[in-house]
C-alpha positions in Angstrom: 0.0 0.0 0.0 1.2 3.5 -0.9 0.5 5.8 2.0 -0.8 8.7 0.0 -2.6 6.8 -2.7 -6.4 7.4 -2.9 -7.1 3.9 -4.3 -4.9 2.2 -1.7 -7.0 4.0 1.0 -10.2 2.7 -0.6 -8.8 -0.8 -0.7 -7.8 -0.5 3.0 -11.3 0.8 3.9 -10.0 4.2 5.0 -12.0 6.1 2.4 -15.5 5.0 1.6 -16.5 3.8 -1.9 -19.5 2.0 -3.4 -17.9 -1.4 -3.9 -19.7 -3.3 -6.6 -17.7 -6.5 -6.6 -14.4 -7.9 -5.5 -12.2 -11.0 -5.7 -9.0 -11.9 -3.9 -6.8 -9.5 -5.9 -9.1 -6.8 -7.4 -12.1 -4.6 -6.6 -14.7 -2.7 -8.7 -16.4 0.4 -7.4 -18.4 3.3 -8.8 -16.5 6.2 -10.3 -17.4 9.5 -8.5 -17.5 11.4 -11.8 -19.3 9.0 -14.2 -19.2 9.6 -17.9 -21.7 6.8 -18.8 -24.7 5.3 -17.1 -22.4 2.5 -15.8 -18.9 3.8 -14.9 -16.9 1.6 -12.6 -13.2 1.6 -11.7 -11.7 -1.8 -11.6 -8.4 -1.9 -9.7 -5.8 -4.3 -8.4 -5.7 -4.4 -4.6 -1.9 -4.1 -4.8 -0.4 -0.8 -5.7 1.1 -0.4 -9.2 1.4 3.0 -10.8 -0.1 2.1 -14.2 -1.3 -0.9 -16.3 2.1 -1.3 -17.8 3.8 -1.8 -14.4 0.9 -4.1 -13.3 1.4 -6.2 -16.5 5.2 -6.5 -15.9 5.1 -7.1 -12.2 1.9 -9.0 -11.3 0.1 -11.0 -14.0 -2.1 -12.7 -11.4 -3.5 -9.3 -10.3 -4.0 -8.2 -13.9 -5.9 -11.4 -14.7 -8.0 -11.0 -11.5 -8.8 -7.4 -12.6 -9.9 -8.4 -16.1 -11.9 -11.4 -14.8 -13.7 -9.1 -12.3 -14.5 -6.6 -15.1 -16.0 -9.4 -17.2 -18.1 -10.6 -14.2 -19.6 -7.2 -13.4 -20.3 -6.5 -17.0 -21.7 -9.9 -17.9 -24.4 -9.7 -20.5 -23.9 -6.1 -21.6 -21.7 -4.4 -24.1 -18.9 -2.5 -22.4 -15.7 -0.6 -22.9 -12.7 -1.1 -20.6 -10.2 1.8 -20.8 -6.8 2.1 -19.2 -5.1 5.5 -19.1 -1.3 5.2 -18.5 0.3 8.6 -17.8 -0.8 12.1 -17.1 -0.6 13.1 -20.7 -3.5 10.8 -21.6 -5.7 11.5 -18.6 -4.4 9.3 -15.7 -5.0 11.4 -12.5 -4.7 8.7 -9.9 -1.4 6.8 -10.2 -2.7 3.4 -9.1 -3.4 1.1 -12.1 -7.1 1.1 -12.9 -9.5 0.4 -15.7 -12.6 2.4 -16.4 -15.5 0.1 -17.2 -18.1 2.0 -19.2 -21.5 0.7 -20.3 -25.1 1.7 -20.8 -24.8 4.0 -23.8 -23.4 4.0 -27.4 -19.7 4.9 -27.8 -18.1 6.4 -30.8 -14.8 5.2 -32.3 -12.2 6.5 -32.2 -12.5 7.8 -28.7 -11.2 11.2 -27.6 
């Protein structure tokens, strides 16, 4: 756990969040600024700065995160987005995916 990390504090129960689902290595909770009818954050419980670091360091947590995303979105079309770096919109430096559903999405995004 990183002492000053918002998401680590959510994992530790120090900051409240609307937890939707969890497994041994990952949790999913509602985003506080949703951009779609369904907007969840799916994160590893262990701290990794971004999805690249998570992929290199902890394949089990990455798989748990992806499995949890599939479970909470079962039966609906969804988009799972990972921002990696401030230049592309990452504002909390704890690896996380934005699970978006409930409306149509254009391509390309952004």
